N, C-alpha and C positions, 0 to 999 in steps of 0.2 A: 551474486554478492557484490556489494559496493566496494570499489577500489579507489584509493587516492594516491597520487604520486607527486613528488617534487624533484627537482633536478639538483644534484649535488656534484660538484667537480672537486675531487680531492687528489692532491699530489702527495703520495705516500712514499716516504723513504724507508722501504722494507727490503731487506736483503732477499734477492731473488724475485722481487716484485717492485721495481723501482718507480715507474710512472704509471699510475692507474687512474682511469677516469670512471667514476661510478655515475650511471644515469638511471633515471626512472626508479628511484628508491621507493619501495612501497611503504605506506604508513600502516602500521599494524594497530588495530583497535579492538578492544574487547567488546565494543558495541556491536561488532559484526560477528562475534563468536556464536556458533550454534551449539546448544547443549545436546550432547549425545550420550547414549549408553555405551559402555565398553563393548558389549557383545555386538553392537551394530556397526562398529568401525574397526575392530581389531581383527587382524588376519594372521595366519601362520602362528597361531597360538600353541605354545608348548608348556606343559606343566612338568617341572623337573624336581622331584623330591631330593633333598640332600641327605644321603644315607650315612649314618654314623652310629656306632655302638655307644658313643659317649655324647653328652649334651653339647650342643653348639650354642655359643653365647649370642646374645642379641646383636644384630648386624650394625656395624658402624660404616664400613666402606666395603663396596663390592666391585670386583673387576672380573670380567668374563672374556676368555680368549678361546672361542670355539668350544671344545669339550673340556677345557681347563677353566676352573673357577676358583677364585681366591676371595675369602671373606674375613674381614677383621672384626673383632668383637668390640662392643661399646665401652669396655673397660680399658681398652688399649693394651691388652696383654697377649692376645692370640691372633695368629693368622692361620686359617684353615685352608687346605689345598684339596680340591676335589677333581677327579677325572671321571667323566661320564656320570656325574652325580654321586660318586662314592668317595668318601674321605680317604685320601692317600697318606697324608702326613700333616703335622701341625707344628707351626713355629711358636714356641713359648720359651723366651729367653730373658725373663725378667730378672734383673740383678744389677750388680755394679762391676762385674768382671768383663774380660775381653769377650766381645760378641754378644754382650747383654745390654739391655736397655731398661729404662724406667717405664716408658710409655711409647706405644706406636702412634705416630701422628698420621702419616700417609704412607702409601706404598705403591709400587708398580712392578711389572714383570716383563722380562725379555724372553719370549718363547724360544727364540733362536739360540740364545745362550743359556737357557734354563737357569736364569738368575732372578731372584727376588730381591728388589731394592726397597729398603725400608728407611723412611725419614723418621728417626726415633729420638726421643729425649734420653740422654744419658745422665750425666751430672747436671742437675737442674740449674745450679748456679753458673756453671760454665756456659750452658745454653742461653740463659737469660742475658748474659753479658757479651756473648760471642757475636761475631758478625756473619758466621756461616752456619748452614745446616749440616749435620752429620748424617750421611746416608750409609747404612750398613747393608752388606751384601751376603746373601745366603744362597747356596745351591739348592735346586729343586730336583727331585722330591725329598732329599735327605735333610734339608734345612741346616746344612753345615755352614758355619760362619767362615767367610773367605776374605774378609777385609772391610774397610770403611773408607769413604772418600768425603772430603769437604766440598759442598756445593755453595756457590756464592749466594749469600742472603738467606733469610728465613723462608722455607718452602711452604706455600699454601696448598699446592697440589703438584703432581708430576705424573707423566705417562711416558712409557717407553716409545721411542720412535726409531724405525729402521733397525731395531734390534740392538744397536750399540750406542744410542744416544737417548737423552731424556729431554722432553719438553717440560719446563718448570715455570711456575709463576712464583716469584720470590720478592722479598723486600729487604732492604738493609735496616729497616726499623727494628730496634731491639724490642723484645717482649717486655722489657722493664718500663714501667710507667714513667720513671724518672727521665728517660731519654726520649720520650715521644715528642716533646716540643722542639728537640734539636735536630731532628732528621727530616730532610726534605722528601716530599712524596715522589719526586722524580726518580727515586731509587727503587720504586716498585716497578717490576718489569717482567716480561716474558723472555726466557732464555732457552737456548739449546745447550745442554751440558753433556760431556763425555762420561759414559758410565764406568770407564776404567780409572779415570783420574779425577773426575768431578769438575774439571776445568770448563769454563764457559767457552763454547765454540763460537757462538754468535748471540747477540742480543736481537730479538725480533722487534720489540717495541716497549716503550715505557707505558705503564698503566697507573691509574689512580689507586690510592689505598682502598677505596671502596671496592674496586674490581679485584684487588688482591684478596679481600675478605670473601668475595663471592666466587672466586675462581674455581673451586672444586666442582661446581655445577656448570661452569661456562666452558669446560673442556671435555671433549669426548673422543675416544679412539675410533678410528675408521678401519678400513680394510688394510691388510698387509702392513700393520704397525704404523700406519699414518695417523695423523691427529687433526682434529678440528677444534678451533678455539674462537670464542666470541669476545671481541674487545668492545666495551661499551662507550657511550657518549651520546650526543644528540643524534648522530648517525652510528648505529651499531654495526660492526663489521665482523663477519665470520671468515676466518682464515683457514685454509686447508694446508697442512704441513706434511710434506712427503719428499723423500729422496733429497733431503737437505734444502728444499725450497719451500718458501711460504707464499701462497697465492691467495689474493683476496677473492673469495668465492662468491660472497653475497653480502649485501648491505641492506639495512632497513632502519626505520625510525618509528617511535611511538608518537611523533608529532607533538601536539599540545599536551599529551599525557606523559611526555618524557620527564624523568627526574631532572631537575634543573642542572644546567651545565656546570655550575660552580661546585657541585658535588664531585664532578669528575676532574676538577682542576688539579694540576700536577705541581703547583708552586706553593703549596701550603704544608705545614708540618702536620703529622698525624693527629696530634691532640686538637688542633684547630679544625681539621677535617671531620673528626669524630663528633665534636661539639656541633658543628654545622649540620651534620647528618642527623644527629639526635633532635636538634631543633626542628629540622624539616619534617622528620617522621611524626612529630607531635603536632604539626600544623594541619590546618584544614585542607590545603591544596594536596597534601600527600595522599588523601583518600582517593583521588582520581588518577594517581600516577601508576604507570606500569613499569615493570622491569622484566628482562628476559634475554633470550639467546641461550637458554639452558639446554644442555644435552644436544648441541648442534650436530646434525648429520648432513654430510655432503655426499650425494649419490648421483654422479653424472650431472644432469641438469635439474636435479631435484634437491631443494634446500629446505630443511625443516628444523624447528626448535620449539621449546616450551617457554611460556611466559606467564605472568600473573599480576594482579594488582599488588602493589608493594605492601599494603597493609593486611593482606590475607596470607595465611600460612601455607596453603596448598598451591603448588605450582601446577594448576590443572587446566591451563590453556595451551592449545597446540596450534602451531601455524606452519603451513607448508606452501612453498612457491615452486611452480614448475611450468616453464614455457608460457609465462604470462597468466597462468591460472593459479588461484589461491584456495587453500583450505584453512578454515579457522574454526576450531572446535573448543569446547570446554565441557567439563563434567567428568566423563569416563567412569561413572559408577556402574557396577555390575549388580545384577539382580540378587537381593538378599544380603549384600555385603555392606558393612557400616562405613566404609571409606572407599574413595576412588582408587582405580588401578593406575598408579603413576610410576614413572621410571625411577629406578635407583641407580642404573648405569646403562651404558650402551654396549652392545656387542655387534660390531660391524654396522649393519643397517637395522638391527632389531633393538627394541627396548627390553630391559629386564627389570623386574621388581621382585622384592622379597616379601613373602607372606609368612609371618611367624606369629607365635602365640597360640592360644587355645581357640578353637573354632567357636565356642560359646561367646567369646568376646568379639571376634571378627564378624560373625554372621548375626544378623538381626533376629528378633523373635519370630518374624514371619518365616514360614516354611517355603515361601516361593523361591524357586531356584531355576536358573537357566541351565542349559546343558553344560556350559563352562563352570558356573559356580557349583553345580552339583558334583562335577568331577573334582573340582578343587577341594571342596569340603571332604569328600571321600578320601582323597589322597592325604590331606592334612591329618585327618583322624587316624590314618594308618601309620603315621610317622612315629618312630621310636622317640620317646622323651620330648614330644612336641617340637622336634627339630624343624628348621625352616624348609620352605618350598619356594622354588623360583618359577616365575611366569615370564616367558619370552613372548613378544608379540611385535607386530608391525601395525601401521595404521593405513587403511585404504583411503 
C-alpha cells in the first residue's frame, strides 16, 4: 500500500507532555482504502442480546465497561443498565424536582465508585443562559440520586478517567443564539474535572468550536478507565490520557484533503465559525475533504481510528498504524444486511455496535447469509419486543 509522509515538529504545551517532537506523520487518504466485507476482517465477534421484559428505546448513546452496559434512549428520558446482557435497572427521572431532569444530554460511569454521571437539562431557561453544565449523580444499580455538581462550560461529551475524574470537552458558548457572536472560540477546551466537586483539575488544550461539536466521536475509553481523544487540525493528534497524564500517542494528516485550517481557528466567535463552516460545506472543494480520528484506540504500538469524506454520512473508513505498517479499509458490509457494521462505541480495544429494529428492515430481500449474519438474524428474531442486540468485534 502506498504511504506518504511529511515532517512536522510541534512544541506542545500539554500538562504531562511538555516538549514533543512528531516526525514521519502519515498522510491518510481514502484513495488507498481497500473495500472489505465485515466477515473478512472482523475478529473476536460476539453477539450479545440485551434481555428485558420491557421495551428498550432506540439507542442514543452507548457505553460499555466489560460486562456492564449503559444505553440511553433517543428521547433523552431513560438510561438502561445491563449486566451480562440482562437489564438490572433503569434511570427515569423526568421532572422538575430534586434529582430530576428534562432531558439527558450525555453520561458516563465510574465502575470503581458505582456512580452514573449524567449531563442533563433541568430548567431550560437556566441552562440556556448559564455558564456551566449541571452533572447529576446516581448510584448504580439502584439509580438513587446523590447530588449534582457544576462543570465548567457546556459539555459536548465526557468519560470517566481513573475512577474519580472526568475527561470533558466543553465550551463557554451559551446555547442562546443571541450570545453566539460575543463568545470567543478559545473557550472551547478539553478539561479534566473532579467528579466529587465538578472543579476543573486541569485544562488539557483549547479546541475549535468545530471540534467541540464533533467531540462525542473523537473520544473513546481505553483500558483501566484511561481515555483516548483526537484533537483535529492540519495535523490531527491522538492523546492517551491515564493516571493524570496526557501523552501524545499518534499524529496524522489528511494532507490536501484536510478541512481548511481556518475552520479550526480559535480566534473567531461561534456565529462566524458556523457561517464559515456552512459556506465551506456547500462548496465544491468540500466534496474531496476528509475528517476523522473517530473512535481512537491506543493499544501499545498500535493506533487506529475511523474517518470518512465529510459530505458522506457513514463513517465507514478504518485506518491503523503499527510499527510502520498501515491498514486502510472501507465498507464493512455484512452479507444480506442493508447497512455496514460500524462502531457505536469502544470497549477497551473492541468496537461495539447496536443492531435494533425489525429484521425485515435490516436484512435485504436476498436470503444470502454468512455464518455471522445468519446467527445475528436468528438472535434478533428471538428478542422480546424487538429489543436491541450488541455486536462486539475487532479488526484484523
